[in-house]
MMTF fields as JSON, N, C-alpha, C and O atoms, coordinates in Angstrom:
{
  "mmtfVersion": "1.0.0",
  "mmtfProducer": "UNKNOWN",
  "numBonds": 451,
  "numAtoms": 452,
  "numGroups": 113,
  "numChains": 1,
  "numModels": 1,
  "chainsPerModel": [1],
  "groupsPerChain": [113],
  "chainIdList": ["A"],
  "bondAtomList": [4, 2, 8, 6, 12, 10, 16, 14, 20, 18, 24, 22, 28, 26, 32, 30, 36, 34, 40, 38, 44, 42, 48, 46, 52, 50, 56, 54, 60, 58, 64, 62, 68, 66, 72, 70, 76, 74, 80, 78, 84, 82, 88, 86, 92, 90, 96, 94, 100, 98, 104, 102, 108, 106, 112, 110, 116, 114, 120, 118, 124, 122, 128, 126, 132, 130, 136, 134, 140, 138, 144, 142, 148, 146, 152, 150, 156, 154, 160, 158, 164, 162, 168, 166, 172, 170, 176, 174, 180, 178, 184, 182, 188, 186, 192, 190, 196, 194, 200, 198, 204, 202, 208, 206, 212, 210, 216, 214, 220, 218, 224, 222, 228, 226, 232, 230, 236, 234, 240, 238, 244, 242, 248, 246, 252, 250, 256, 254, 260, 258, 264, 262, 268, 266, 272, 270, 276, 274, 280, 278, 284, 282, 288, 286, 292, 290, 296, 294, 300, 298, 304, 302, 308, 306, 312, 310, 316, 314, 320, 318, 324, 322, 328, 326, 332, 330, 336, 334, 340, 338, 344, 342, 348, 346, 352, 350, 356, 354, 360, 358, 364, 362, 368, 366, 372, 370, 376, 374, 380, 378, 384, 382, 388, 386, 392, 390, 396, 394, 400, 398, 404, 402, 408, 406, 412, 410, 416, 414, 420, 418, 424, 422, 428, 426, 432, 430, 436, 434, 440, 438, 444, 442, 448, 446],
  "bondOrderList": [1, 1, 1, 1, 1, 1, 1, 1, 1, 1, 1, 1, 1, 1, 1, 1, 1, 1, 1, 1, 1, 1, 1, 1, 1, 1, 1, 1, 1, 1, 1, 1, 1, 1, 1, 1, 1, 1, 1, 1, 1, 1, 1, 1, 1, 1, 1, 1, 1, 1, 1, 1, 1, 1, 1, 1, 1, 1, 1, 1, 1, 1, 1, 1, 1, 1, 1, 1, 1, 1, 1, 1, 1, 1, 1, 1, 1, 1, 1, 1, 1, 1, 1, 1, 1, 1, 1, 1, 1, 1, 1, 1, 1, 1, 1, 1, 1, 1, 1, 1, 1, 1, 1, 1, 1, 1, 1, 1, 1, 1, 1, 1],
  "groupList": [{"groupName": "MET", "atomNameList": ["N", "CA", "C", "O"], "elementList": ["N", "C", "C", "O"], "formalChargeList": [0, 0, 0, 0], "bondAtomList": [1, 0, 2, 1, 3, 2], "bondOrderList": [1, 1, 2], "singleLetterCode": "M", "chemCompType": "L-PEPTIDE LINKING"}, {"groupName": "ASN", "atomNameList": ["N", "CA", "C", "O"], "elementList": ["N", "C", "C", "O"], "formalChargeList": [0, 0, 0, 0], "bondAtomList": [1, 0, 2, 1, 3, 2], "bondOrderList": [1, 1, 2], "singleLetterCode": "N", "chemCompType": "L-PEPTIDE LINKING"}, {"groupName": "GLU", "atomNameList": ["N", "CA", "C", "O"], "elementList": ["N", "C", "C", "O"], "formalChargeList": [0, 0, 0, 0], "bondAtomList": [1, 0, 2, 1, 3, 2], "bondOrderList": [1, 1, 2], "singleLetterCode": "E", "chemCompType": "L-PEPTIDE LINKING"}, {"groupName": "ALA", "atomNameList": ["N", "CA", "C", "O"], "elementList": ["N", "C", "C", "O"], "formalChargeList": [0, 0, 0, 0], "bondAtomList": [1, 0, 2, 1, 3, 2], "bondOrderList": [1, 1, 2], "singleLetterCode": "A", "chemCompType": "L-PEPTIDE LINKING"}, {"groupName": "LYS", "atomNameList": ["N", "CA", "C", "O"], "elementList": ["N", "C", "C", "O"], "formalChargeList": [0, 0, 0, 0], "bondAtomList": [1, 0, 2, 1, 3, 2], "bondOrderList": [1, 1, 2], "singleLetterCode": "K", "chemCompType": "L-PEPTIDE LINKING"}, {"groupName": "VAL", "atomNameList": ["N", "CA", "C", "O"], "elementList": ["N", "C", "C", "O"], "formalChargeList": [0, 0, 0, 0], "bondAtomList": [1, 0, 2, 1, 3, 2], "bondOrderList": [1, 1, 2], "singleLetterCode": "V", "chemCompType": "L-PEPTIDE LINKING"}, {"groupName": "GLY", "atomNameList": ["N", "CA", "C", "O"], "elementList": ["N", "C", "C", "O"], "formalChargeList": [0, 0, 0, 0], "bondAtomList": [1, 0, 2, 1, 3, 2], "bondOrderList": [1, 1, 2], "singleLetterCode": "G", "chemCompType": "PEPTIDE LINKING"}, {"groupName": "ARG", "atomNameList": ["N", "CA", "C", "O"], "elementList": ["N", "C", "C", "O"], "formalChargeList": [0, 0, 0, 0], "bondAtomList": [1, 0, 2, 1, 3, 2], "bondOrderList": [1, 1, 2], "singleLetterCode": "R", "chemCompType": "L-PEPTIDE LINKING"}, {"groupName": "LEU", "atomNameList": ["N", "CA", "C", "O"], "elementList": ["N", "C", "C", "O"], "formalChargeList": [0, 0, 0, 0], "bondAtomList": [1, 0, 2, 1, 3, 2], "bondOrderList": [1, 1, 2], "singleLetterCode": "L", "chemCompType": "L-PEPTIDE LINKING"}, {"groupName": "GLN", "atomNameList": ["N", "CA", "C", "O"], "elementList": ["N", "C", "C", "O"], "formalChargeList": [0, 0, 0, 0], "bondAtomList": [1, 0, 2, 1, 3, 2], "bondOrderList": [1, 1, 2], "singleLetterCode": "Q", "chemCompType": "L-PEPTIDE LINKING"}, {"groupName": "TRP", "atomNameList": ["N", "CA", "C", "O"], "elementList": ["N", "C", "C", "O"], "formalChargeList": [0, 0, 0, 0], "bondAtomList": [1, 0, 2, 1, 3, 2], "bondOrderList": [1, 1, 2], "singleLetterCode": "W", "chemCompType": "L-PEPTIDE LINKING"}, {"groupName": "HIS", "atomNameList": ["N", "CA", "C", "O"], "elementList": ["N", "C", "C", "O"], "formalChargeList": [0, 0, 0, 0], "bondAtomList": [1, 0, 2, 1, 3, 2], "bondOrderList": [1, 1, 2], "singleLetterCode": "H", "chemCompType": "L-PEPTIDE LINKING"}, {"groupName": "PHE", "atomNameList": ["N", "CA", "C", "O"], "elementList": ["N", "C", "C", "O"], "formalChargeList": [0, 0, 0, 0], "bondAtomList": [1, 0, 2, 1, 3, 2], "bondOrderList": [1, 1, 2], "singleLetterCode": "F", "chemCompType": "L-PEPTIDE LINKING"}, {"groupName": "ASP", "atomNameList": ["N", "CA", "C", "O"], "elementList": ["N", "C", "C", "O"], "formalChargeList": [0, 0, 0, 0], "bondAtomList": [1, 0, 2, 1, 3, 2], "bondOrderList": [1, 1, 2], "singleLetterCode": "D", "chemCompType": "L-PEPTIDE LINKING"}, {"groupName": "SER", "atomNameList": ["N", "CA", "C", "O"], "elementList": ["N", "C", "C", "O"], "formalChargeList": [0, 0, 0, 0], "bondAtomList": [1, 0, 2, 1, 3, 2], "bondOrderList": [1, 1, 2], "singleLetterCode": "S", "chemCompType": "L-PEPTIDE LINKING"}, {"groupName": "PRO", "atomNameList": ["N", "CA", "C", "O"], "elementList": ["N", "C", "C", "O"], "formalChargeList": [0, 0, 0, 0], "bondAtomList": [1, 0, 2, 1, 3, 2], "bondOrderList": [1, 1, 2], "singleLetterCode": "P", "chemCompType": "L-PEPTIDE LINKING"}, {"groupName": "CYS", "atomNameList": ["N", "CA", "C", "O"], "elementList": ["N", "C", "C", "O"], "formalChargeList": [0, 0, 0, 0], "bondAtomList": [1, 0, 2, 1, 3, 2], "bondOrderList": [1, 1, 2], "singleLetterCode": "C", "chemCompType": "L-PEPTIDE LINKING"}, {"groupName": "ILE", "atomNameList": ["N", "CA", "C", "O"], "elementList": ["N", "C", "C", "O"], "formalChargeList": [0, 0, 0, 0], "bondAtomList": [1, 0, 2, 1, 3, 2], "bondOrderList": [1, 1, 2], "singleLetterCode": "I", "chemCompType": "L-PEPTIDE LINKING"}, {"groupName": "THR", "atomNameList": ["N", "CA", "C", "O"], "elementList": ["N", "C", "C", "O"], "formalChargeList": [0, 0, 0, 0], "bondAtomList": [1, 0, 2, 1, 3, 2], "bondOrderList": [1, 1, 2], "singleLetterCode": "T", "chemCompType": "L-PEPTIDE LINKING"}, {"groupName": "TYR", "atomNameList": ["N", "CA", "C", "O"], "elementList": ["N", "C", "C", "O"], "formalChargeList": [0, 0, 0, 0], "bondAtomList": [1, 0, 2, 1, 3, 2], "bondOrderList": [1, 1, 2], "singleLetterCode": "Y", "chemCompType": "L-PEPTIDE LINKING"}],
  "groupTypeList": [0, 1, 2, 3, 4, 3, 3, 5, 6, 7, 8, 6, 2, 9, 10, 5, 11, 12, 11, 3, 0, 7, 8, 7, 13, 14, 8, 12, 8, 10, 5, 6, 3, 3, 15, 3, 8, 3, 14, 8, 3, 5, 3, 0, 16, 14, 15, 7, 13, 14, 17, 15, 5, 3, 3, 14, 8, 8, 6, 13, 15, 14, 13, 18, 3, 14, 3, 16, 8, 3, 9, 7, 8, 3, 14, 4, 18, 4, 4, 9, 5, 12, 5, 14, 19, 1, 8, 9, 1, 18, 13, 14, 14, 12, 18, 8, 8, 17, 2, 1, 7, 17, 4, 2, 2, 0, 0, 3, 12, 15, 2, 4, 12],
  "groupIdList": [1, 2, 3, 4, 5, 6, 7, 8, 9, 10, 11, 12, 13, 14, 15, 16, 17, 18, 19, 20, 21, 22, 23, 24, 25, 26, 27, 28, 29, 30, 31, 32, 33, 34, 35, 36, 37, 38, 39, 40, 41, 42, 43, 44, 45, 46, 47, 48, 49, 50, 51, 52, 53, 54, 55, 56, 57, 58, 59, 60, 61, 62, 63, 64, 65, 66, 67, 68, 69, 70, 71, 72, 73, 74, 75, 76, 77, 78, 79, 80, 81, 82, 83, 84, 85, 86, 87, 88, 89, 90, 91, 92, 93, 94, 95, 96, 97, 98, 99, 100, 101, 102, 103, 104, 105, 106, 107, 108, 109, 110, 111, 112, 113],
  "secStructList": [7, 7, 3, 3, 3, 3, 3, 3, 3, 3, 3, 6, 6, 3, 3, 3, 3, 3, 3, 3, 3, 3, 7, 1, 1, 3, 3, 3, 3, 3, 3, 3, 1, 1, 1, 7, 7, 7, 7, 3, 3, 3, 3, 3, 3, 3, 6, 6, 3, 3, 3, 3, 3, 3, 3, 3, 3, 3, 1, 7, 6, 6, 7, 7, 2, 2, 2, 2, 2, 2, 2, 2, 2, 2, 2, 2, 2, 7, 1, 3, 3, 3, 3, 3, 3, 3, 7, 1, 7, 7, 7, 2, 2, 2, 2, 2, 2, 2, 2, 2, 2, 2, 2, 2, 2, 2, 2, 2, 7, 4, 4, 4, 7],
  "xCoordList": [0.832, 0.0, 0.88, 1.853, 0.546, 1.31, 0.732, -0.488, 1.578, 1.196, 1.858, 2.991, 1.168, 1.741, 1.618, 0.673, 2.581, 2.592, 3.099, 4.192, 2.309, 2.718, 2.791, 1.993, 3.741, 3.897, 4.517, 5.165, 4.302, 4.939, 5.396, 4.722, 6.536, 7.048, 7.99, 8.529, 8.168, 9.103, 10.411, 10.455, 11.455, 12.788, 13.648, 13.941, 14.042, 14.768, 13.844, 12.768, 14.252, 13.457, 12.692, 12.09, 12.702, 12.153, 11.032, 11.133, 9.959, 8.907, 9.364, 9.832, 9.226, 9.663, 8.51, 7.861, 8.268, 7.228, 7.895, 8.957, 7.256, 7.745, 6.619, 5.454, 6.956, 5.987, 6.723, 7.702, 6.249, 6.871, 5.847, 4.683, 6.283, 5.446, 6.183, 7.296, 5.546, 6.103, 5.576, 4.366, 6.48, 6.135, 6.367, 6.732, 6.168, 6.279, 7.61, 7.62, 8.703, 10.023, 10.931, 12.15, 10.351, 11.17, 10.415, 9.254, 11.104, 10.551, 10.875, 11.991, 9.885, 10.093, 9.875, 8.847, 10.84, 10.739, 11.003, 12.019, 10.075, 10.24, 10.315, 9.491, 11.296, 11.471, 11.645, 12.488, 10.858, 10.999, 10.235, 9.477, 10.444, 9.736, 8.661, 7.74, 8.771, 7.815, 7.598, 8.461, 6.46, 6.18, 7.075, 6.75, 8.195, 9.15, 9.88, 10.082, 10.262, 11.08, 12.355, 12.518, 13.257, 14.467, 15.605, 16.533, 15.54, 16.594, 15.962, 14.889, 16.633, 16.169, 17.379, 18.167, 17.506, 18.601, 18.023, 16.94, 18.755, 18.364, 19.552, 20.705, 19.251, 20.295, 19.743, 18.55, 20.637, 20.229, 21.414, 22.569, 21.102, 22.144, 22.738, 22.064, 24.003, 24.723, 25.34, 25.878, 25.27, 25.891, 27.421, 28.065, 27.999, 29.453, 30.042, 31.261, 29.17, 29.668, 28.783, 27.571, 29.361, 28.575, 27.844, 26.871, 28.305, 27.66, 26.78, 27.251, 25.501, 24.628, 25.183, 25.793, 24.959, 25.361, 24.282, 23.101, 24.683, 23.742, 24.072, 25.217, 23.031, 23.21, 22.214, 21.076, 22.662, 21.786, 21.025, 21.631, 19.714, 18.884, 18.395, 18.148, 18.257, 17.7, 18.323, 18.512, 18.642, 19.195, 20.7, 21.321, 21.272, 22.712, 23.43, 23.238, 24.247, 24.921, 25.932, 26.318, 26.366, 27.302, 26.577, 27.221, 25.25, 24.46, 24.156, 23.309, 24.846, 24.772, 23.777, 23.724, 22.995, 22.078, 21.087, 20.866, 20.49, 19.515, 20.181, 19.647, 21.336, 22.028, 22.496, 22.382, 23.016, 23.479, 22.329, 22.45, 21.215, 20.059, 19.504, 19.106, 19.479, 19.02, 19.905, 19.402, 21.218, 22.139, 21.868, 21.801, 21.713, 21.482, 20.152, 20.06, 19.125, 17.828, 17.835, 17.184, 18.558, 18.667, 19.377, 19.004, 20.383, 21.113, 20.195, 20.249, 19.365, 18.467, 17.313, 16.964, 16.722, 15.524, 15.821, 14.969, 17.034, 17.415, 16.536, 16.317, 16.036, 15.204, 15.875, 16.792, 15.404, 15.789, 15.06, 13.852, 15.792, 15.208, 15.445, 16.574, 14.37, 14.426, 14.209, 13.257, 15.081, 14.958, 15.04, 15.913, 14.114, 14.15, 14.246, 13.252, 15.428, 15.689, 15.735, 16.678, 14.724, 14.562, 14.565, 13.636, 15.596, 15.748, 17.058, 18.052, 17.052, 18.273, 19.295, 20.502, 18.799, 19.676, 20.229, 19.508, 21.482, 22.115, 23.2, 24.079, 23.131, 24.04, 23.913, 22.804, 25.028, 25.014, 24.171, 23.525, 24.166, 23.342, 21.855, 21.032, 21.51, 20.107, 19.666, 18.558, 20.518, 20.155, 20.048, 19.278, 20.803, 20.656, 19.287, 18.662, 18.815, 17.461, 16.42, 15.47, 16.608, 15.69, 15.696, 14.64, 16.868, 16.987, 16.364, 15.688, 16.583, 15.986, 14.467, 13.773, 13.954, 12.493, 11.928, 10.871, 12.626, 12.192, 12.215, 11.299, 13.257, 13.344, 12.196, 11.658, 11.82, 10.672, 9.403, 8.619, 9.215, 8.05, 8.091, 7.059, 9.283, 9.426, 9.072, 8.479, 9.445, 9.126, 7.625, 7.016, 7.041, 5.622, 4.693, 3.613, 5.093, 4.251, 5.043, 5.254, 5.486, 6.317, 5.611, 6.268, 4.306, 3.563, 3.635, 3.35, 4.01, 4.122, 5.503, 5.723, 6.439, 7.81, 8.197, 9.321],
  "yCoordList": [-1.181, 0.0, 1.249, 1.328, 2.199, 3.437, 4.469, 4.59, 5.199, 6.309, 7.549, 7.481, 8.677, 9.907, 11.011, 11.042, 11.914, 13.053, 14.251, 14.214, 15.311, 16.541, 17.651, 17.693, 18.537, 19.663, 20.825, 20.655, 21.996, 23.197, 24.024, 24.088, 24.645, 25.468, 26.525, 26.426, 27.513, 28.586, 28.309, 28.253, 28.138, 27.92, 29.095, 29.263, 29.894, 31.114, 32.032, 32.385, 32.415, 33.316, 32.574, 33.21, 31.27, 30.496, 29.572, 28.939, 29.501, 28.52, 27.203, 27.162, 26.131, 24.821, 23.841, 23.784, 23.077, 22.051, 20.69, 20.433, 19.826, 18.469, 17.493, 17.757, 16.404, 15.321, 14.003, 13.71, 13.226, 11.93, 10.834, 10.968, 9.759, 8.576, 7.367, 7.052, 6.7, 5.444, 4.346, 4.163, 3.629, 2.505, 1.224, 1.295, 0.083, -1.171, -1.292, -1.492, -1.178, -1.323, -0.13, -0.237, 0.999, 2.157, 3.444, 3.432, 4.537, 5.859, 6.746, 6.722, 7.532, 8.516, 9.886, 10.127, 10.786, 12.128, 13.141, 13.077, 14.082, 15.182, 16.465, 16.687, 17.314, 18.611, 19.64, 19.467, 20.711, 21.718, 22.983, 23.056, 23.985, 25.25, 25.364, 26.171, 24.574, 24.58, 23.134, 22.284, 22.85, 21.467, 21.006, 21.21, 20.387, 19.903, 18.697, 18.581, 17.819, 16.666, 16.762, 16.06, 17.648, 17.925, 16.987, 16.814, 16.378, 15.454, 14.304, 14.445, 13.174, 12.015, 11.139, 10.816, 10.765, 9.889, 8.792, 8.935, 7.712, 6.603, 6.226, 6.316, 5.802, 5.313, 4.146, 4.081, 3.217, 2.072, 1.58, 1.752, 0.964, 0.418, -0.823, -1.553, -1.038, -2.182, -2.954, -2.346, -4.28, -5.039, -4.934, -5.284, -4.456, -4.374, -3.016, -2.864, -2.03, -0.687, -0.002, -0.218, 0.815, 1.519, 2.729, 3.207, 3.218, 4.349, 3.806, 3.019, 4.212, 3.731, 4.105, 5.159, 3.233, 3.516, 4.383, 4.243, 5.275, 6.191, 6.328, 6.166, 6.631, 6.855, 7.907, 7.965, 8.729, 9.71, 9.021, 8.361, 9.169, 8.532, 9.514, 9.138, 10.783, 11.79, 13.131, 13.463, 13.9, 15.233, 15.256, 14.284, 16.365, 16.596, 15.766, 16.012, 14.794, 13.953, 14.706, 14.212, 15.886, 16.656, 17.373, 17.84, 17.461, 18.031, 16.9, 16.047, 16.902, 15.771, 15.966, 15.138, 17.035, 17.315, 16.172, 15.758, 15.657, 14.565, 13.299, 12.64, 12.969, 11.741, 11.825, 10.851, 12.976, 13.123, 13.021, 12.364, 13.667, 13.591, 12.161, 11.669, 11.507, 10.112, 9.216, 8.341, 9.426, 8.636, 8.819, 7.843, 10.052, 10.303, 9.715, 9.184, 9.804, 9.246, 7.719, 7.074, 7.147, 5.68, 5.172, 4.139, 5.885, 5.503, 5.559, 4.69, 6.578, 6.756, 5.751, 5.203, 5.504, 4.663, 3.193, 2.332, 2.903, 1.537, 1.029, -0.174, 1.968, 1.638, 2.156, 2.975, 1.667, 2.249, 3.589, 3.655, 4.653, 5.991, 6.647, 6.704, 7.14, 7.93, 9.386, 9.695, 10.282, 11.699, 12.537, 12.342, 13.466, 14.474, 15.827, 16.325, 16.422, 17.712, 18.752, 18.784, 19.6, 20.546, 21.99, 22.748, 22.362, 23.729, 24.286, 23.568, 25.554, 26.191, 26.356, 26.315, 26.543, 26.776, 25.442, 24.675, 25.167, 23.931, 24.235, 23.41, 25.435, 25.802, 24.767, 24.35, 24.357, 23.274, 23.607, 22.718, 24.86, 25.209, 25.161, 24.823, 25.499, 25.429, 23.968, 23.618, 23.12, 21.705, 21.062, 20.118, 21.554, 21.056, 21.438, 20.644, 22.651, 23.053, 22.123, 21.713, 21.797, 20.883, 19.525, 18.973, 19.003, 17.689, 17.687, 16.728, 18.739, 18.821, 18.887, 18.302, 19.6, 19.666, 18.283, 17.904, 17.54, 16.182, 15.291, 14.497, 15.421, 14.635, 14.967, 14.08, 16.254, 16.646, 15.94, 15.433, 15.913, 15.241, 13.74, 13.129, 13.154, 11.725, 11.407, 10.37, 12.315, 12.12, 12.314, 11.56, 13.31, 13.628, 12.625, 12.344, 12.085, 11.176, 9.933, 9.718, 9.113, 7.938, 6.952, 6.24, 6.899, 5.968, 6.354, 5.524, 7.59, 8.05, 7.773, 7.939, 7.35, 7.127, 5.686, 5.291],
  "zCoordList": [0.0, 0.0, 0.0, 0.751, -0.823, -0.917, 0.027, 0.148, 0.682, 1.544, 0.969, 0.493, 1.007, 0.487, 1.518, 2.307, 1.503, 2.407, 1.628, 1.065, 1.595, 0.929, 1.965, 2.902, 1.791, 2.711, 1.96, 0.928, 2.503, 1.963, 3.156, 4.183, 3.001, 4.088, 3.567, 2.465, 4.368, 4.01, 4.731, 5.96, 3.974, 4.521, 4.083, 2.899, 5.044, 4.697, 3.928, 4.412, 2.75, 1.911, 0.823, -0.042, 0.844, -0.268, 0.198, 1.249, -0.596, -0.363, -0.97, -2.107, -0.205, -0.658, -0.501, 0.544, -1.548, -1.545, -1.389, -1.957, -0.613, -0.393, -0.731, -0.432, -1.333, -1.53, -1.321, -2.007, -0.382, -0.091, -0.325, 0.053, -0.945, -1.134, -0.587, -1.008, 0.353, 0.854, -0.048, -0.183, -0.653, -1.509, -0.709, 0.465, -1.305, -0.553, 0.185, 1.4, -0.507, 0.112, -0.147, -0.011, -0.517, -0.842, -0.54, -0.13, -0.753, -0.494, -1.688, -2.206, -2.123, -3.183, -2.562, -1.929, -2.739, -2.195, -3.29, -3.983, -3.44, -4.379, -3.569, -2.682, -3.866, -3.218, -4.318, -5.198, -4.283, -5.316, -5.013, -4.046, -5.857, -5.742, -6.818, -6.691, -7.858, -8.966, -9.409, -9.19, -10.025, -10.432, -11.585, -12.755, -11.242, -12.239, -11.674, -10.466, -12.556, -12.183, -13.015, -14.013, -12.585, -13.353, -13.007, -13.797, -11.826, -11.429, -10.671, -10.083, -10.69, -9.932, -9.636, -10.524, -8.368, -7.956, -7.072, -6.504, -6.969, -6.109, -5.237, -5.659, -4.012, -3.107, -2.317, -2.022, -1.977, -1.164, -0.364, -0.753, 0.758, 1.615, 0.963, 0.236, 1.242, 0.703, 1.863, 2.788, 1.829, 2.91, 2.909, 3.898, 1.809, 1.681, 2.064, 2.147, 2.296, 2.556, 3.583, 3.594, 4.439, 5.454, 4.873, 5.457, 3.74, 3.072, 1.951, 1.13, 1.901, 0.823, -0.56, -0.737, -1.512, -2.892, -3.525, -3.206, -4.419, -5.054, -6.532, -6.955, -7.305, -8.736, -9.211, -8.744, -10.14, -10.768, -11.894, -12.738, -11.913, -12.938, -13.996, -15.142, -13.597, -14.494, -14.163, -12.993, -15.188, -14.979, -15.1, -15.53, -14.72, -14.814, -13.747, -12.556, -14.143, -13.144, -12.279, -11.219, -12.709, -11.878, -10.73, -9.791, -10.8, -9.711, -8.734, -9.001, -7.615, -6.69, -5.542, -4.633, -5.568, -4.456, -4.241, -3.103, -5.312, -5.184, -4.648, -3.757, -5.191, -4.779, -3.324, -2.58, -2.92, -1.53, -0.543, 0.491, -0.856, 0.022, 0.049, 1.105, -1.097, -1.156, -0.297, 0.407, -0.348, 0.476, 1.959, 2.707, 2.383, 3.806, 4.269, 5.376, 3.429, 3.81, 3.771, 4.593, 2.83, 2.777, 4.019, 4.577, 4.446, 5.649, 6.873, 7.742, 6.926, 8.069, 8.054, 9.099, 6.89, 6.812, 6.529, 6.75, 6.036, 5.62, 4.478, 4.336, 3.661, 2.498, 1.233, 1.286, 0.11, -1.17, -1.253, -1.029, -1.575, -1.581, -2.93, -3.418, -3.525, -4.75, -4.35, -3.633, -4.806, -4.467, -5.731, -6.577, -5.835, -6.883, -6.193, -5.665, -6.192, -5.552, -6.656, -7.446, -6.712, -7.815, -7.326, -7.606, -6.606, -6.137, -6.662, -6.766, -6.99, -7.477, -6.359, -6.595, -5.14, -4.002, -3.498, -2.86, -3.775, -3.299, -2.272, -2.025, -1.672, -0.598, 0.526, 0.861, 1.099, 2.085, 3.318, 3.872, 3.754, 4.913, 4.569, 5.419, 3.329, 2.91, 2.775, 3.184, 2.209, 2.09, 3.466, 3.647, 4.43, 5.801, 6.358, 7.061, 6.05, 6.444, 5.829, 6.495, 4.554, 3.854, 4.556, 4.864, 4.8, 5.43, 6.831, 7.204, 7.595, 8.927, 8.852, 9.684, 7.857, 7.681, 7.348, 7.854, 6.506, 6.151, 7.392, 7.604, 8.21, 9.442, 10.392, 11.054, 10.458, 11.275, 10.791, 11.593, 9.483, 8.906, 9.202, 9.478, 9.143, 9.419, 10.877, 11.17, 11.781, 13.191, 13.436, 14.194, 12.803, 13.013, 12.339, 12.857, 11.197, 10.417, 10.006, 8.813, 10.955, 10.603, 9.682, 8.922, 9.738, 8.872, 7.404, 6.54, 7.1, 5.715, 5.136, 3.936, 5.994, 5.546, 5.778, 5.466]
}
């Protein structure tokens, strides 16, 4: 059964939309300011490595924001995680705000993740 969770919030000076879908054995997360799927990455835990493996599936492979966020979430959830990070602001402090907001949602609505 799929569960979905959508949220919007203001982080700094920017409105950010979040949409998470819990799938059977994985999680899909979309983060953006406008309805677009410009990038997509996947990450999953590996029994051979402590850091989840990640790959870019869509978009510019040199833009690692989706893959890095997918890795951190895969490590936290122990699930296969698909992430589409579609924000122009990839400053590390801003992405930390995004990640903290996602963690808040995970704590508040664990059944959606």
